[in-house]
C-alpha positions as CSV (number, residue, x, y, z in Angstrom):
1,M,1.2,-36.6,18.6
2,N,-1.6,-34.2,19.2
3,F,-2.9,-32.7,15.8
4,P,-3.4,-29.1,17.1
5,D,0.2,-29.1,18.4
6,T,1.4,-30.3,15.0
7,I,-0.4,-27.4,13.2
8,S,1.1,-24.8,15.6
9,N,4.6,-26.3,15.3
10,E,4.3,-26.2,11.5
11,A,3.1,-22.6,11.6
12,L,5.9,-21.7,14.0
13,F,8.5,-23.3,11.7
14,K,7.1,-21.6,8.7
15,D,6.8,-18.1,10.3
16,T,10.3,-18.4,11.8
17,V,11.9,-19.4,8.5
18,L,10.0,-16.8,6.5
19,R,10.9,-14.0,9.0
20,Y,14.5,-15.0,8.9
21,F,14.6,-14.8,5.1
22,E,12.5,-11.6,4.9
23,N,15.6,-9.4,4.7
24,V,17.6,-11.5,2.2
25,K,18.2,-9.4,-0.9
26,D,16.4,-10.9,-3.9
27,P,18.9,-11.3,-6.8
28,R,16.2,-11.8,-9.4
29,V,15.3,-9.3,-12.0
30,P,11.9,-7.7,-11.3
31,D,10.3,-9.5,-14.2
32,N,11.2,-12.8,-12.6
33,Q,9.6,-12.1,-9.2
34,K,6.4,-14.0,-9.3
35,Y,6.7,-15.1,-5.7
36,P,8.4,-13.5,-2.7
37,F,12.0,-14.7,-2.5
38,S,11.5,-15.8,1.1
39,H,8.8,-18.3,-0.1
40,L,11.3,-19.8,-2.6
41,L,13.9,-20.1,0.1
42,F,11.4,-21.7,2.4
43,M,10.6,-24.3,-0.2
44,I,14.3,-25.0,-0.8
45,V,15.0,-25.3,2.9
46,C,12.1,-27.8,3.3
47,S,13.5,-29.8,0.4
48,I,16.9,-30.0,1.9
49,I,15.6,-30.9,5.3
50,C,13.8,-33.8,3.6
51,G,16.9,-35.1,1.9
52,A,17.2,-33.2,-1.4
53,D,20.8,-33.0,-2.1
54,D,21.0,-31.4,-5.6
55,V,19.0,-29.0,-7.7
56,E,17.1,-31.7,-9.5
57,A,16.0,-33.3,-6.2
58,I,15.0,-29.9,-4.8
59,V,12.8,-29.2,-7.9
60,N,11.3,-32.7,-7.7
61,Y,10.5,-32.2,-4.0
62,I,8.9,-28.8,-4.5
63,E,6.8,-30.1,-7.5
64,S,5.7,-33.2,-5.5
65,K,4.7,-31.2,-2.4
66,F,3.3,-28.1,-4.2
67,D,-0.2,-28.5,-3.0
68,G,1.0,-28.2,0.6
69,F,3.1,-25.2,-0.2
70,R,0.2,-23.7,-2.0
71,A,-2.0,-24.1,1.1
72,S,0.6,-22.8,3.6
73,L,2.1,-20.0,1.6
74,G,-0.9,-19.0,-0.5
75,L,0.8,-19.7,-3.8
76,I,-1.1,-19.8,-7.1
77,A,1.0,-21.8,-9.4
78,P,4.3,-23.7,-9.1
79,P,7.4,-21.7,-9.5
80,S,9.2,-22.2,-12.8
81,F,12.8,-23.3,-12.5
């Protein structure tokens, strides 16, 4: 696997998923919108693709991979669940 191809495939995946979720209505109250809803959905989708099959597994996955999400999505702190 060629590293530059991996980066472009990751960017394409991220951009495609974020674009898809851009128009999903955010059901959260305004005070609870620390991050864009599409970013939360992106992290959840990644969790499920990697085998998370319940809420606890999704939270654990996001917490364990947060440094990667921070780098790719520009997040500041982990979301609170």
